[in-house]
C-alpha positions in Angstrom: 15.9 -5.8 17.4 13.1 -3.5 19.6 12.2 -4.6 22.8 8.6 -5.0 23.8 6.5 -1.5 23.8 3.3 -0.6 24.3 0.7 -0.3 21.2 -1.2 2.7 21.9 -3.7 4.0 24.6 -6.2 1.4 26.2 -4.4 -1.7 24.3 -2.5 -4.5 25.2 1.6 -4.0 25.6 3.3 -5.4 22.4 4.6 -9.2 23.0 6.1 -9.3 19.7 8.1 -6.0 18.8 11.1 -7.0 16.8 13.0 -5.9 13.5 14.5 -8.3 11.4 16.5 -7.8 8.2 16.6 -11.0 5.8 18.0 -11.4 2.2 15.4 -11.3 0.0 16.6 -12.2 -4.1 19.9 -10.4 -3.3 18.5 -7.5 -1.4 18.5 -7.1 2.3 14.6 -6.2 3.1 13.7 -4.8 6.7 10.3 -6.6 8.4 9.3 -5.3 11.5 6.9 -7.7 13.4 4.4 -6.9 16.3 1.8 -8.6 18.0 0.2 -8.4 21.6 0.4 -12.3 21.9 2.3 -15.2 20.6 0.6 -17.6 18.2 -1.9 -15.1 16.0 -2.7 -15.9 12.3 0.3 -13.8 10.5 -0.8 -10.7 8.1 1.6 -9.1 5.8 1.2 -5.3 5.3 2.3 -4.4 1.5 2.8 -0.9 1.1 1.3 1.6 -1.5 4.0 3.4 -4.1 6.5 3.8 -5.6 9.1 4.2 -3.5 7.0 4.6 -0.2 9.0 3.4 3.0 6.3 1.7 5.8 8.2 1.3 9.2 7.7 5.2 9.6 4.0 4.3 9.4 3.9 1.5 11.9 2.7 4.0 14.5 0.0 5.4 12.3 -1.1 1.4 11.5 -1.4 0.8 15.3 -3.2 3.9 15.9 -5.8 3.4 13.2 -6.0 -0.4 12.9 -4.5 -1.8 16.2 -4.4 -4.9 14.1 -2.2 -6.4 16.6 -4.5 -7.8 19.3 -6.0 -10.6 16.3 -2.9 -10.7 14.2 1.2 -11.0 14.3 1.5 -7.9 11.9 4.5 -8.0 9.3 5.4 -4.5 8.2 7.3 -5.0 4.9 10.0 -2.6 3.9 10.6 -3.1 0.3 13.2 -3.5 -2.0 15.3 0.0 -2.2 12.9 1.3 0.6 13.5 3.7 3.7 17.6 3.1 4.4 18.3 0.8 1.8 21.3 1.5 -0.3 20.6 3.4 -3.3 21.7 0.1 -5.6 18.7 -1.5 -4.5 16.4 1.3 -5.0 17.9 1.0 -8.7 17.1 -2.4 -8.8 13.3 -2.2 -8.5 11.4 -3.1 -11.2 7.2 -4.4 -11.2 8.4 -8.2 -12.0 11.3 -8.1 -9.5 8.9 -6.6 -6.6 6.6 -9.6 -7.7 9.2 -12.0 -7.3 10.3 -10.5 -3.3 6.8 -10.6 -2.0 6.6 -14.1 -2.9 10.2 -14.5 -1.2 8.4 -12.8 1.9 5.6 -14.7 1.7 7.4 -18.3 1.9 9.9 -16.6 4.6 6.8 -15.8 6.8 4.9 -18.8 6.4 8.2 -20.8 7.2 8.3 -18.7 10.2 4.6 -19.0 11.5 3.8 -22.6 10.2 0.8 -20.6 9.3 -0.5 -19.4 5.5 -0.8 -15.6 5.4 -3.4 -13.3 5.3 -1.9 -10.2 2.4 -3.2 -6.4 3.3 -2.0 -4.5 -0.3 -2.5 -1.2 -0.7 -2.5 0.7 -4.0 0.3 -0.5 -6.0 1.0 -2.8 -3.0 -2.4 -4.4 -3.2 -1.4 -4.9 -7.6 1.8 -7.0 -6.8 -0.2 -8.8 -3.8 -2.7 -10.1 -6.6 -0.2 -10.8 -8.6 1.8 -12.9 -6.0 -1.1 -14.5 -4.9 -2.0 -16.0 -7.7 1.3 -17.7 -7.7 1.6 -18.6 -3.8 -1.4 -19.8 -2.9 -0.1 -22.3 -0.4 1.2 -19.6 1.6 -1.6 -17.1 1.2 -5.2 -17.7 3.1 -6.7 -14.3 1.9 -6.2 -10.7 0.3 -7.1 -7.5 1.6 -7.3 -5.3 -1.2 -7.2 -1.5 -1.0 -7.6 0.4 -3.7 -5.5 -1.6 -6.1 -4.0 0.0 -9.1 -5.2 -2.0 -11.9 -5.1 0.1 -15.2 -2.6 3.3 -15.6 -4.5 4.3 -18.4 -7.8 4.7 -17.1 -6.8 5.8 -13.5 -4.8 8.7 -15.4 -7.9 10.0 -17.3 -9.8 9.5 -14.6 -8.2 12.0 -12.4 -7.3 14.5 -15.4 -10.7 14.7 -15.9 -11.5 15.0 -11.7 -8.7 18.0 -11.6 -9.8 19.7 -14.9 -13.6 19.6 -13.0 -12.6 20.7 -9.4 -10.8 23.5 -11.0 -13.5 24.8 -12.7 -16.0 24.4 -10.1 -13.5 26.2 -7.8 -12.7 29.1 -10.0 -9.6 28.8 -8.3 -6.6 30.7 -10.1 -4.1 28.7 -8.4 -5.3 25.5 -8.7 -6.4 25.8 -12.6 -2.2 27.3 -13.0 -1.3 23.9 -11.5 -3.3 21.6 -13.2 -2.0 23.5 -16.3 1.4 23.0 -15.4 0.7 19.0 -14.6 0.0 18.7 -18.3 -2.1 15.5 -20.1 -0.5 12.4 -19.0 0.9 9.9 -18.5 3.1 11.0 -16.0 6.5 9.3 -16.4 8.9 11.2 -14.3 8.6 11.9 -9.8 7.7 15.6 -10.2 5.3 15.3 -12.4 3.9 12.1 -10.3 4.4 14.1 -7.3 2.8 17.2 -8.6 -0.4 15.5 -9.3 -0.1 13.5 -5.3 0.0 16.9 -4.2 -2.9 18.4 -6.0 -5.3 14.9 -5.3 -4.1 15.5 -2.0 -5.4 18.6 -1.3 -8.8 17.9 -2.8 -9.4 15.3 -0.5 -8.7 12.2 -2.8 -5.7 10.4 -0.8 -6.9 10.8 3.0 -10.2 12.2 2.9 -10.4 15.6 4.9 -6.6 16.1 4.8 -4.5 18.4 2.7 -0.9 17.9 1.3 0.5 20.1 3.8 -1.0 18.4 6.7 0.0 14.7 5.3 3.9 15.8 4.4 3.8 17.2 8.2 3.2 13.6 9.2 4.9 12.3 7.1 8.3 14.2 7.5 7.9 13.8 11.5 7.4 10.6 11.7 10.2 9.2 8.9 12.5 11.7 11.6 11.5 9.7 14.4 12.2 6.2 12.7 14.9 6.8 10.6 16.9 10.1 11.8 18.0 13.1 10.0 20.1 10.8 7.3 18.2 7.8 7.4 15.2 10.2 6.2 17.5 11.9 3.4 18.3 8.5 2.4 14.4 7.5 2.4 13.6 10.7 0.2 16.4 10.0 -2.1 15.4 6.5 -2.5 11.6 7.2 -3.3 13.0 9.6 -6.1 15.3 6.4 -7.3 12.5 4.0 -7.4 9.8 6.6 -8.7 12.6 7.2 -11.6 12.7 3.0 -12.5 8.8 2.3 -11.7 6.8 5.2 -13.2 7.7 4.4 -16.8 6.8 1.0 -16.2 3.5 1.4 -14.6 2.1 3.2 -18.0 1.2 0.1 -18.9 0.2 -1.6 -16.6 -3.1 -3.0 -17.2 -4.1 -6.2 -15.1 -7.0 -7.2 -17.3 -5.0 -7.8 -20.0 -3.7 -11.0 -17.9 -5.7 -11.0 -15.0 -4.4 -13.1 -12.2 -6.6 -16.3 -11.1 -6.1 -16.5 -6.9 -7.3 -19.9 -5.3 -7.9 -18.0 -2.0 -10.6 -15.8 -0.9 -10.0 -11.9 -2.4 -11.6 -8.9 -0.5 -11.2 -5.3 -3.0 -11.9 -2.2 -0.3 -12.3 1.5 -2.2 -12.8 4.6 -1.4 -15.7 6.5 -2.6 -14.0 9.6 -2.9 -11.0 8.0 -5.1 -10.0 9.8 -8.0 -7.6 7.1 -8.8 -10.0 4.2 -9.0 -13.0 5.2 -10.9 -16.2 3.4 -10.6 -15.8 1.6 -13.7 -12.3 -0.2 -12.5 -14.5 -0.5 -8.8 -17.1 -2.9 -10.9 -14.6 -4.3 -13.4 -11.9 -5.7 -11.4 -13.2 -7.9 -9.4 -15.0 -9.8 -12.2 -11.9 -9.9 -14.2 -9.7 -11.7 -11.3 -11.2 -15.2 -10.5 -11.1 -16.0 -7.0 -11.8 -18.3 -4.4 -14.2 -16.1 -2.7 -14.8 -12.3 -3.6 -16.2 -9.7 -1.9 -16.1 -5.5 -2.7 -17.1 -2.7 -0.7 -16.8 0.9 -1.8 -16.6 3.0 1.0 -18.0 6.6 1.7 -16.0 9.3 2.8 -12.9 7.5 2.2 -10.4 8.3 -0.8 -7.2 6.5 -1.8 -5.8 5.5 1.6 -9.6 4.2 2.6 -7.7 2.1 5.7 -6.3 5.5 7.4 -10.3 7.2 6.3 -12.6 4.1 7.5 -10.5 2.4 9.5 -13.0 0.4 11.7 -14.9 -0.4 8.4 -11.4 -1.7 7.4 -10.7 -3.6 10.3 -14.0 -5.3 10.4 -13.3 -7.1 6.7 -9.4 -7.8 8.1 -11.2 -9.6 11.2 -13.5 -11.7 9.5 -11.1 -12.3 7.1 -9.6 -14.3 9.8 -11.9 -16.9 10.1 -11.6 -18.1 6.4 -9.8 -21.4 5.7 -6.9 -22.3 3.1 -7.8 -24.8 1.3 -4.3 -25.9 0.7 
């Protein structure tokens, strides 16, 4: 358990800063809980994926969004992520992630005696939408950051984007890497990670950041959080989870069976995000019935909108704090 520490320059010290391990459907999972004062409403951060840990990014979230001044923030290390045993990583599936999230929401509501705002990112946004449809009593509202909705459409959008950028740049190195990537679907870690590298270098993940910069930042923060051995485990688990999930993600289509959600849902998309074409931005909120829906497409932002334009995202989250759960 971690003790109180400073949340960042100019911020109040954290009155709550503890990491707990809870048993979730046969898997030991860790949650770091942080707040500047007691009694604040809970918000759960559901990380992007597949296989990406979150505990090493707590400092980055705090520096960009500083949600701890308004919420008791819970950063959930999902099944198999981080320093989890390899067997946990091998047990990951999309249905299992949804069930795990439902259990975490029930646990957090029980701990705080309050309904939970859920902040889901990319694939984390996808499982958040699915879990919220079945946990209306535990959920206050949903903030869906760049949720994955239809893999086939996203893959086609990225494929066209990469070829267009390659032609515009007249860059032989880029053209060669795009050719090496080939056509979708991408069902193995090597192709998935090459695509992530290409999109990062073209500003589609974090706007204005290259892959090398993101990788350096990630490895440094992982070493600081998990140590050398733990970082090796986290990277191993990432590959194991991707091996399990990527073939499943090929079939992902929220439009085929859209969740029906009885709480407000606030969608946030990046205008420079090739993974979320405008057609999905326009179609997804219409397909998913919710108590209330807002949609914003943020300029100068890629897939990780919350890091590219944190003040805009923070304002949306804080506004949602005033919403009421009818249940």
